[in-house]
C-alpha positions in Angstrom: 85.0 93.2 67.8 86.0 96.9 69.2 86.1 95.6 72.4 88.5 93.3 71.4 91.4 95.8 70.4 90.9 97.6 73.2 91.6 94.3 75.7 94.3 93.4 73.5 95.7 96.8 73.1 95.2 97.2 76.9 97.2 93.4 77.4 99.9 93.9 75.0 101.1 97.1 77.4 100.5 95.7 81.1 102.4 92.2 80.0 105.4 94.4 78.8 105.1 96.8 81.8 105.4 92.6 84.2 108.5 91.6 81.8 110.0 94.6 82.8 109.2 95.5 86.0 109.3 92.2 87.1 113.0 91.5 85.2 114.5 94.9 87.1 113.2 93.9 90.4 114.7 90.6 90.0 117.6 92.3 88.7 118.6 94.9 91.3 116.7 92.6 94.6 117.6 89.0 93.6 117.2 86.5 96.2 115.5 83.0 97.2 112.1 85.1 97.3 110.0 86.1 93.8 110.1 89.4 95.1 108.9 90.7 91.2 105.8 88.5 91.2 104.9 89.6 94.8 105.7 93.6 93.8 103.3 93.0 90.5 100.3 91.4 92.1 100.2 94.0 94.8 101.1 97.3 92.7 98.4 95.7 90.6 96.0 94.9 93.6 96.4 98.7 94.9 95.5 99.9 91.4 92.8 97.3 90.6 91.4 99.4 93.9 92.3 102.8 92.9 90.9 102.6 89.1 87.7 100.4 90.0 86.3 103.0 92.9 87.3 105.9 90.5 85.7 104.2 87.7 82.4 103.3 89.5 82.5 106.2 92.4 83.7 108.7 91.0 83.5 109.1 87.5 81.3 108.0 84.3 83.6 107.3 82.1 83.4 105.4 78.0 82.6 101.9 79.4 85.6 101.4 77.2 88.4 102.7 80.2 87.2 99.9 81.8 87.6 96.8 79.3 91.5 99.2 78.4 92.5 99.4 81.9 91.1 97.0 84.3 90.5 93.9 82.0 93.3 94.2 79.7 95.7 97.0 80.9 96.5 94.6 84.3 95.2 91.6 83.5 98.2 91.5 81.2 99.7 93.3 84.2 99.1 90.9 87.5 100.6 87.8 87.7 98.9 85.1 89.1 99.7 82.0 87.8 103.3 82.7 88.0 102.3 83.1 92.2 100.8 80.4 92.0 104.1 78.5 89.8 107.2 80.2 92.5 104.6 79.0 95.9 104.9 75.1 94.3 108.2 75.4 93.4 109.0 76.6 96.8 107.7 74.1 98.7 108.4 71.2 96.1 112.2 72.2 96.9 111.8 71.7 100.2 111.1 75.8 101.0 107.8 75.5 103.3 107.9 78.9 105.0 109.3 80.2 102.1 105.8 79.6 100.2 103.2 80.5 103.2 105.4 83.7 103.5 104.7 84.5 100.4 100.9 83.3 100.5 100.1 84.7 103.6 101.9 87.7 102.4 100.9 88.0 99.0 97.0 87.6 100.4 97.2 89.9 103.3 99.7 93.3 101.6 97.3 92.1 98.2 94.3 93.1 100.2 95.8 95.6 102.6 96.6 97.4 98.7 93.1 97.4 97.2 91.3 98.8 100.4 94.3 101.6 100.5 93.1 102.1 96.4 89.7 102.1 97.2 90.4 104.7 99.4 92.8 107.3 98.1 90.1 107.6 95.2 87.2 108.1 97.5 88.2 110.6 98.8 87.2 114.2 97.5 
């Protein structure tokens, strides 16, 4: 039961962070492109690369930290289902190029972010 509470606590924090940051980005920058979700997905990719490398290659923390940070916080923070729906809405609304840009940009920037996080965490 303790493991579930650890994940629940992390997911709550991640969800609140996603909502706050996504709202702030969209209020500040607006526009048709879903920059809030995009930014959250890319930063979440960076953080999972950083955290997983630290937890598996650099440190030997209690397994609860992975549950809390990766499964909980990052699971609540990243927004893949929102990403998919926003892509669908763009394509359905006739903005196929915006949808394509969003998918390609998210995948490429997300991969680069995971790689960068892992590289940064691997340095000693």
